[in-house]
N, C-alpha and C positions, 0 to 999 in steps of 0.2 A: 519446426517453424518459418516462419515467413522470413525473409530478410528486412534489416530494416530498408533499404533501399524499396520497398514496395509495399511498404505498410508504415502508417504513423503511429508515434505510440500515445499520441494523446488526443482526444476530442478538443477539435478548435472551436473559437467563437461564431457566432452566427452571423451574417452580414459580410461573409468573407466572399469576393468576385470568384466564379468558378476555375481561373486560372491561376488564382493564388491557392485554392484548396488542393489543387493539383501539386502544387509547389510545395504545399506544407505537408505533404504526403509523401515527399522525396527525401531521402539521406536524413531522417529523425531519427536518430537510436540512442537510449543510454550511452554514456559517456564512461568508460570505464576512468577510476581514478581523479576522478573529479572533486571526489569529497575533502574538505579540508583537512589538513593533518591535525590540527586542532580540535576535531570533530571526532576522531580515530579514538576508540576504545580499545583497552588491551584485550583480548579474548581470553574466556575465562575457561579451563578443560574441565568437558561434562564429567564427573565421576562416572567410573565402571558402574554394572550393576550390583557388583558386592558391594560397593561403595555408600550406596543411595540408603538414606535412612527409610526404614521401612516398619512400619506397627506390627505388632505380634497377629493381628488379624488381615493383615496384607501383605501380600507378596508380588513382585515382577510379572506380570504377566507373560506369556512365552509371545513371541513374534511368529506368524505362518510364515513360511517361505514367500517372497515375492518372484511372482513369475519374471524372467528376461522380458518377455514382451510387453510388458505396460507401457502405457506410456508416460513419457516426461511430462513435468509440469512447464508451459512456455509462456509467451505472451500472448498466446492467442485462447481463450475460454478454456479454464481447468476442467478436466473429465468431471462426469457427475457422480453421485453416490457418495459423498462426502458429507459429514454431519451441519445441521445449521450452529451456527452462534450462539448458543443461548443467552449469553449477555452482549448481544450485539449493540445493545444501547445504552450500555453501560460506561460509564464516565471516569470510571478510576483508572489511573493511570497504569498502565502495562510498561513494567521497569525493566523486563529482561528479553531480550532477543535472540533467537538462534539461526546460526550461521552454519549449514552442512559444509562437513569437509570432503565428502565426496558423494556419490549420489545414493540417495539412502530411498527407502519405501516408506510412502504415507498410507497410514490406515484409516477405516470408517471409525473406529474404535479402540481402546486399550484389548491389545487380544484379537483386533476383529479381521475383516478383509483387508488386504494391500488392493490399492486401487492405481497409485502410478507412483512415480518415481520423482523426488526432489531435489534437483541439481543446486551444485553450490554456485553456479551463474545464471544467469538469462542473458541472452545477446553479450556475453563476454562482461556482465557486471555483476558482482558479487551480491548476494540476496541474502538481507538480515529478515527474519519475520518476528513479531513480537509473540511472546510466549502469553497463551491466554489460560490455560488449565494444567495440573498436573495431576494424574491419577494413577494408582498401581504399578507405579515405575515407569509410567509413559509422559510424554509430554505434548499437549496440544499447542499448534501455533495458528495465527491468522492465514488461511490459505491464498498464494497470489492467485490472480487472475480471477477471482471468483469475488463475489460478493456474501456478508454475513456467511461465512463457512469456515469451517476448523479442518484441521488434519491432525492426526495422530502419531507420534513418532517413537517406537520403541528408544532403549538407550543406544549410545554409540553412533559415531558418524557427525558428530555435530560438535559445536561450541558454543556456549553461551558468552553473550557479552551485556554491561548494563545500559540502559535507556533513560536517559535523563528528563526527555522532551515530550511532549504531547501537543499534539492540535486539535481544536474543538471547534466544529463548525456549525451553526444553529442556522438553520434555514429561512425561519420565518422572521427574522429580523435581519440577517443578512451580516452575519458577524462571525469572524475567525477569530478566536484567540490562542494565543500559545503560550502553553505551560510549562514549566522548568520546576521538576521534584516538587509537582503538583500545585504550585503557586504561579498566579497569571502573571504573565510577564509584558505582553503587548495585545492588543486587539486591534482590527480594521476591519473596516466594511468593505462587503466582499459582492460581486454578482455571481450567479448561480446559474444550475442549468432552467431553462425554458419550460412552458406545460408540456407534458409528454415525454420531455428528456430532463426531469429534476436529478439533482446533483442524488447520488443513491445514499439510504441513509444507512447508519450501523457504523461497525468497527473495521478499519483496512488500515493502511501504514503506508509510507513513503516507500516506493520500491527502489526508486534511482533517480535519475537527473539527466538531463538533457541538453544541450546548448538550443537556441531557437533559431527553426529554420528559415522565421523570415520575420520583416519589420514589425508584424502585427504583434508579435512577442514583448517589444520594447526592449529589444538587444538583451535580456535576462533570462538566466537559466529556468528552465523549467522542472519542477517535480512531476514525474509520474506516480501514480497510486497504483496499490495492487486492486483497486476497484476497478468494475468496466459497466458501462451502463446499463441499467436492468433491463429496458427493453431493447434488442440490439437491431431489433427492425425498424425503430423509431428514429435511429440518426442517420444522417445523410448516407447514402451507399457508401461514399469513399471514405466514412470513420468507422464502419461497422466493426474493424478490427482492433479498434484503440483503447486504452484504457482513460480512465478519468485522470485529470491532471490539475496540479495547483499551479498557476502561471499569472503572469501580468499581461496588459495590453496594451494598445497604440495610444489609448487616451484612456481617460476614467470616467467617463461621461457614463457609464453604465454601471457603475457602482451601486448596489443595493437594487439592484433588479433582478429578474431571472431571463435571461437572455445568451446563456451558452449553452452548449450541446451537453451541460453537464458537469463540466468543469468548473472551478473555484478560480474566479479571478481576484486578484487585489492591487494594491499601488506597486510601482517599481522597486520603491525604498522598502516596501514590506516584504516583497520578493526577495530582494538582495538579504536583508535581514534573516530570514528564514533559511537562505541557502547557506549562510555563512557561519549559523549556529546551530540548525537541526539537523542530525545523521540521517540518512537512509537508515528505514529500520523503525525508525519511532513511529508510535501509533496516531490516528488520525480518525476522530469519531466526528459522523455527522447524526445530529439531533434536530428535532423540531425547534425548540427553545430550552434552554437552562430554565431549572425552577427559580434559580437565583443568578442575576446577572453577573458576571467577573466584575471585578472592579475596574475602573477607565483607566486607560495607562496614563 
């Protein structure tokens, strides 16, 4: 993993002077311990394989031993070979998150090939990944540092925490909606990725938060997501190691437009509310447009 001082954590907006872009790419890292105490959920211990309910036709598939030399998923793009998320456009809330308690192997299928390790933290920040599926005693999570991708985990080595919130972003109408327990709480107009650097579609999640490195972010913390630009070569060279982020900007004049390098920008007050209420690990889904608009806030 590159050190935070050498690579930025999110994609910055367009129109930033070159010297300012350089400043944005230094000292920008997720900050441990910034999650509000009220947002922390008590972990639930995962049952052992013998405690997992299994139908008579289904048993826990064994896990092949993981070679010690497998890569560890970091903030850089995740290793290839993992399966696509078959329900990536599904806006059904994901209500449980998985937090590794030790380094655990991630596989391409239940009983399949080990491809990488998932660690409890990335750059010192605890990682919680939404649970997307369960099968044959295994658990599928949204993979960090990848788009529309799952990783399958055998039992053991993690805890499960409840997730009550979800963020849905609609690209066509430039709208972000915050849901709690499946009900819309607030909506905001947002600016999104410009042509060729569109905000990636599909399910992802809040990986962590970071303080703003420069005044262009309006003095408000930033959420780094698990997703990365779809076309890594399309973003400016200095941002090719960055993730997609949710953040505010120093002005609101571009809300409702496609002007970012893929990030999701909203108002300062909206970002502060999300930071106070929505915990890391919560799912984020980017769609073109919902069939039924959420109720007006």
